[in-house]
N, C-alpha and C positions, 0 to 999 in steps of 0.2 A: 312454112319455110321460105316465107318472103323476106323476113328480116336480114338473113345473111346476103341474099341477092342484092338488097338495096345497099347494104353498108359496103359490099364489095366494090361498089362503084365510087366510094369515098378513098380516103387516103390509107385505109386499113385492107388487109386482106385477112378473111376470116379462116380460122384453122379448126375450129370446132366448138360445139356448146360444152361448156365446163360445169354448167350448174343453173339451177332455176331459183330465183329470189321471191320474196313474197309478192313482188310487184312486177316481175318481168325476168326475161332470161338473160344468162351471162355468157359471152362468148370469148373464148382466146383468140387474139388477132394479132397481126405483125404490121407494123408500119411500113408502108411499099418503099419508102425511101431510106428511112433509117435503120430498118430491121428490127426495130424495138418491139419487144412483147408487151401487150397491153390488155386489159381486159375490157370488154364493151357491155355495158349494162343497158339492155333495151328495156324502155317502159312499156308496159302492157297497159295501152290506154283504156281497156276495159276493166282493168283491176285496180286502177289508181288514178286519181284526178291530177291536173297539172301541178296544183299546189304541192301535192306529195313529191313529185320529182324535183321541184325548184326548193322543196325544204331540204331533201338529201344533198342537193347540189351545193346549198348555202354551207351545211355542215361540213361537208367534204372540203370545200375550198377554205373554210375557216380553220379547221383543224389541221394542223401541219405538225405530225409526230411520227416518230420511227415505228410506232406501235400503233398507228391508225393508218389504214389505206388511204392514199392521197388521190384527188381527182386532177387529172392533167388536162382535160379539155373537155368540151361538149360537141357531139356531133348532132346537127339537126339536118335530116334529109328527107325530102318529099314528105312532110308531116309527121315524120318519126323521130324520136329523141334518143340520144345515146349518151350516158356517162362514159368517158374514156377513162379509166382508174389504173391504178398500179396493180401489174400482174404478179400474183403470189403463186410461185410454181410448186409449192409443196401441198397445194389443195386446202381443204379445210381441216380443222381439228377433228371434226367428226370423222373423216376419211381416216385420219391418222389413228384415232382410236380403235376404228373397226380393223384396219391392217394389223395392229399389233395387240387387239384384246385388251391389254391392261398395260400402260406405260409405266416405265420406272418412275418411281415417286419423285426423285430428284428432278427428272425431266418435266413431269407434271407441274411441280412447284416453280420450275423455270418459266414455263409458258404461262402459267396464272400470275406470276410477277410482271412478264410483259403485258398481260392484259389490264393489270392494275395501273402499270405505268402510263398506258394509253388513257385509261379513266381519269388519271390524275390531271392530265392536260385537258381532257373533255370537261371534266367538272370546274377546272379552273375558268374555262370559257362559258360556264353556266350551262351546260349540254348534259342532259340526262339520256343515256342510250335507249334504255327501255327494253331491249331486246337481247341480252348477252346470252348467247348459248354456242355449242360447239361449230353448229352450222354457220355462224357468223364471225368466227375467229379463222383468219385465213393465215398461212405460215409460208414465210420466206426461208429459203435455205441460208444457213451460215456455216462457219468453219467448224463447229462442234455439233450442230444439230439443226435446230429450227429458231426463228423469230417470229412471235405471235403478233398478229396485227387485227385490229377490230375492225369490221365492215359493216355495211347495211344500217345506215342511220335513217332509213325510211320512216320510222315511227318515233324517232328521237324527240325529245321536249326541252325547250328552253325552261330554265328555273321559273321565269316569270309567267310561264303559262300554266304551272302546275296548279295553280289555285282554281282556274277556270276549267279544267279537264273534267268531263263527265266520266261515269264508271263505264267501263267496257274491257273486253278481253282481247284486246288488240296486243299480239305478242306470243309468248309461248307458256302456257300455263305451268308446265313443268318447272320452269325457272322464274316464276314470279314471286315476290314478296308479298307477305298477306295484305299489306295496305294496297297492292296493286289491284286486287279483285274489288275495291271500293273507289277506284279512280284516283288514287293518291300516288304521285310521283315524287321522288327525291333521289340524290345521288345515293342514299342508303339502299334504294331498291336495286340498283346496279350491283352493289356490293353483295347483296343477298343472292343475285343470280350468280355471282363468282364463288360465293360458298357452295351452291348447288354444282356449279362446274367443277371446283376443287374435290369435292365428294365424291362425283362421279368419276373423276381421272385416278382418285387413289383407290377406290373400292370397286369400280366395275360397272355401277349401276347409279341411278339416283335415288335419293332418300325417301322420295315418294312416288308413286305411279298411279295410273288409272285414267279414267275419263276426267275432262275439265271439271265437273262438278265434285268428283272424288278428290281431285287434285287441290281444289280451292278449300275442301274440308280439311286434308292433310295439312296443307299450308298453314291454315288458321289455328288447327287444335292439336295436330299429332305431334308429340316430341320426336326429335330427331335421335335415332339409334346408330351409335358409333361401333363398328366391328372392333373386335379386340387387335385384328392384324393391322389396322391403321396405326401408322408410326405414331409414337406416344407424344412427340414434339408438336404433331399437327392437329392432335385431337381437340385442343382448347381454341385453336384458331378456327377450326371448321364450325364448333359449336358457337362461338361467338358470332361468327358471320351468319348463322343461320338462327338468330334469336327471332321471337315473333315479334317483339317490340322493337323498332328501329332505333329507339334511344338506347338501346343495350348492345347495338352492333357497333362495329368499327365506325367511325364518325368521318372518316376520310379513306381514300384508297391509299394514300401515302402511309397511313397507319397500319392498314393490312398488309401492305407489301413489306414493309420493314419488319413485322412480325414473322412473315414468311421467309424472309431473307435470313433472319436470325435462326430460324427452326432449321433451315436448309443446311446452314453452316453447321450447326450443332449436330444435325443428324447424318449428314452425308459427306461433310467436307468437299473435296474435290474428286469425287467419285464420278467414274465415267456414266455419262447420261444415256448411252445408247445400250439397251439391255437385249440380249439375245432372246428369243422366243422359241420355246419348245414346240416340236411338231410330232404328230403321231408317229410311232415306229412300225417299219415293214420289214419283213423278209423277201429278199428279191430272188427270183427265180435265175438261176444260172444256166443258160442254155447250151454254152459250149466253154470248155477250158483247153487251150492250145499252147504247145511249148514254143517258144520263139528262139531262133540262133542269136539275137543279139538285142540289146537294150534299145526300146524304141524311145523316142524323143517326141514324136508326133504321129497322131493318127488321122486318116480321112476314109469316111464310109461313102461309098458311092453306090447308088441303084443304077445299073447299068441298062435294064430293059425294063421301061414304065408299063405296066398294064393297069387294069382297071382296080380301083380302090379295094373291091369287095374281095379280091383274092390276093392278098399280099405274099401268100406261100409260093407264088409261080414267078416271083420277082427275083431275076438273077442280081447278085450284088457282089461287091468286091471290097476288100478292106486294104488301104495302102498303109505300110508303116515306114517311117523314116527313122533310121537308125542314127548314132552319134557319129559314124564313119561316112555320112552322106550317101548311104545306100538306101534304096527305095525297094522295100519287098511288098508283093502283092499276093493276096489270098482271094481265090474266086469261091463263091457259093451259088451253086446252080438253083437252088430252091430258095434263095434269099436269106437274109439275115437271120431269119427265125428258125431256119433248118438246124436241127440239133448236132447234126454231123460236122466234122471237121472240114475246113476249106481246103481247096487244092491250092497247093503252093505254085504260084507262076513264077517268072523270071525274075530276077534282081536285077536292078538298074544302079547306076553310080552316076551322080552329077558332079563335075568337077569343083563347082563353087559351093560355098556354104548354104544350104537350105534354110531361108527364112520362115516359110509358110506354106502349108497345103491348103487350097482353097477348092471347096466343092460347089460347082454351079451347074444347074441343067444337065445331070447326069455325066458330067465330066470333072476331071480333077486337074487343076493347075498347080504347078509348083513354082514357087517365087524364090529367087535369090536377090540379092543386093542390086544386079544390074541385069538380070534376065528373067523371061517368064517362059516356061515350059508347059506342054499339055501332055498328059499320060496317055498313052494309046496302047494297043495290045502287042505293038512291035517295040517300041522304045520311047523315052521322053522326047517330043518333038519341040524344039526351040521355035517360039513364037516372035519374040523380038528382044532386042538387046538394047539396053540403056546406055548412054554416054557416062551417066553419072549414078552415083546410089539413089534408088527410088523406092517408093512404097505404093502399093497399088490397091485399088477396090473394084472388084469385078460386080456387074449388075446381077441381080437374081436370076434373071432369064439368060444370063451370059452373053448378051448380046452387045455389051460394050464396057470399057474399063476406064477408071480415073487413075491418074498417075501424078503423084507428088514427088518432084525431084528435091533432094534434099542437099543442103549446103554443108560445108565442114563442121560447122557447129550444130548440125542436127536441126536446123530450122527449114522450113519449106521454101524453097527458091521459086519453083516453077510449078504451075499446074496445067495439065493438059487433058484430053479426052480423045479415046481410040474406040473404033468400032471393033467387033469380033463377029466370027472366029478368025477371019483373016484381018490382021492390024492394019487399019487405015487412020490417019490422023484426021478427026473430026474438029478439033479445037486445037490451034496451036499453043506451043507452051506459052503461058502468060506470066509475067513476073508476080509474085504473091507479095505485094508492097503492103497490103493492108494487115497481112497475117503475121503476128509476131510471137515470139516464144518458141520454146522447144517443141518440135513434133512429136505427137503422141500417137495418132492413129489417122487413116482415112478410112471411111466407112461409106458403102453404098446403101442408103435408106430406104430405096425404092427403086423402080426401074426408070425414074426421072430425077432422083434427088441424090446429092453427095455431101458428106459432111468431112470437113477437115479440122482436125482438133488439135491445138497446140496448148502449150503451158507457159504461162509468164508468172514468175513470183509465186504467190500463194493463189493463183486463180487459173482456171481452165477456159480457154477460149473455143468457141464453135463457129466456124464459118461454112455456110450453106450455099450450094451451088445447084444449078439445074443441070441437066445433061447437055446442055449446049455450052456450059462453062459461065453462065452468067450469075453473079451473086444475087440471092434474093434475101438474106438474112443473117444475122449473126447474134450472139448473145455470150456473156461471161459468167461462169459459175464461180463464186467466191470460195471454192473449194480446190486444192489440187487433186486430181485425179491420177490414179497410177497406170491401170490398163483399161482399154475400152474393147468390148466385144460386140460385133453384130449378132443379130437374132434373126429367126425366120418371121418375125412380126415387122411389118412395115413402119418405118418411122419410129422405131424402138431400139434402144442401146443399152447395154449393160456395161457397169463400170466398177471399178475398185477404188478406193481411196489410199492417199498417202499417209494420212494422219490416223484414220481409223481403220486399223487393219481387219477388224472383225465386222465389217459392214459392207453391203451392197448397195450400188445406186442403180435404180431403175429409171430410165430417161424415157417418158413418153413424149414424142416431139410434135405430134399432130393429134389433138391439141397439147401444148407444152405442159408436161406436169413431171414433178421429180419426186420419187419415191426412195426414201433411205430405210434400209433393212438391216437390224442387228442380228447377227449370226454367232452360233456356238462354235463355230468352226473357221479356220483361215480360208478364204476362197482362194485356192492355189490353183484349182483347174473350174473353168466354167465353159458350159455348152448349152444350147438352145434347142428347144423343140417348138412346133407351131403352137402347143398349148401350155409350155412352162419352160422354166429355166432349171438347170442341174448344175449345183456347185458341190465340188470335193475338197477334201484335204487328203492326206495320206492314208486314211482308214475309213473315213465316213463320208456320207452323201446326204445332201440335202436338197429337196425340189420345192421350187416356188412357183405360183402362177404369175402372170403379168400385172395383177394388182398388188403384188408383193406378199401375198398370203403364203406362209410356209404351210404346204400340205402333206409333207411326209419327209422322213429321214430313214436311213438304213446303213447298216455296216457292210462295207465292201472290202475285196481283198487288200491286204496290206502291200505298201510300196508302190503306190500308183504314179507312174511317169508319163502317161498321156491318156485322153479320152476324146471319144467321138460320138455323137449321136447317130443312130441308125433308124430311119424310117419314123414311124410316129412314136414309138416308145422303147426302142431297143438302144443299149448303150455298150460300146466297146470300149474296155480298159485294158491298158498294158502296165504291166507291173515288173518291177526289178526288186526281187528279194533273195538275199543270200546267194548272189551270183546267178540267180535263176530268173529269166526272163518269160513271162506267160502273157497270153491273150484271153481275157475273159469277154464273153458276150452275155449280157444281163437284159432281162425283160422287166421294165418298168411299169408293165399294165396295171399291177394292183396299186401303184401309187396314183397312176393317172385316172384310173376309176375312181378312186376316192375323191378327187378333185371335181368330178361331174356332177 
């Protein structure tokens, strides 16, 4: 772990390890002054000589193209060298394939066309990549999905070097053209690897498998078998790309890309590229069903008496329901959420101001209005503080402080301040948010020490990050407009919905930074989070995802949902309104949670 410590003394702050290349580790880092995200590729001196590092640097500096990862600088610190390259928040194509099992064919073709566009530029400069595979294709998010970018030019060759190259298996045998096994390189060998990649994306597995010697025999002698379910327009393209003799393949990346684009338009037209994934279906256990006196618009579930984890049934708990008439109804459960008996109805309290949000932190429930913050107690809601102007707040997970964004008339963040809790005391005086632009979306406590202020400008979403002392330490802009942003129980992790893609969910890992886009079969009308996963509901169905984006289960739920809240490690409270009747259901998601372990 010496590399992160050494780089930390440079211009960059390490956020985490994101990958391991053939010749070194890759870190996500942020520039200390500008807040820009970059990837730091550390050279493993034991695995690669200096000329290998300089070779990749030469190619990255020479090749400037939207579909090729660019090198921005070089770090040389205390005998260690690092390439500072573009950061691709979508991860690798391999990770996308694993998250989605099998991608929509139109999306697969779009990504392959991106790769071919990058190869066009590389080929024009006389560069043969020699190691095209999903692990070396990085993804940047764009408005409709992803843009693929070629990375890792560590074993690339120039055309003039090809004649003198000796036979070796440097690279990935699963994606090697037949002539590669005899030390022959050409632009056609990259196109063969793209053909393997396209086959894998469309079918879900590669045409050949086995040990390196078995792969060599298959690439040289075994014919390619095309499954019947591969789109007809694509079958001849795949077959031509995977010809054994390079003279019979596509002669240029441009030629193959144009053939793919024609087939894509013929086969799919303007079809949506973000395809929903099916998940196993489960039947959930209904622990309780209780009648309510009014329609609930929000729910908060509070564990009021923490006890050791091994005895959840001794936990006292309460459920707070906010109805449309500004009334707060409380129900107490002396044996915890998982007691199948009905709760004891406590007093009802009314707050004169419109309630915006119920926030649960450290066994307490806070009530936020446009200008006030209350804490619920056994007696009555207690006013904590009142703001002079409309404000939004984020409370730390431990409940020890809150961040306040004061809004202007046009719904932009005007001031930013920090307060200690439980007795409000100004820690950081309100400062003007001069650098923050656009319409306010959300403010979120990412950790006990970090806050994100999220705004929207045009077709982009801006994230500004502060520490608990109010100092800005980073920012970035997503080229997509977000609709709603939800905090989770996982540190430095947010969930969001999009404006343009109604049936998608954005998972934002912020340390290290990575964005996962998941296609859903339902509209994400309600979103809630556990420590182990995320629950998404529409009016009648529920989908559960883990934090990698895998959809681990779905289930039917009572019709007419109007509010949801997670309870302890796998309980779910659902308030419904159906045919004039309001009902509170408590469900147990243990069966889905167990399936994910």
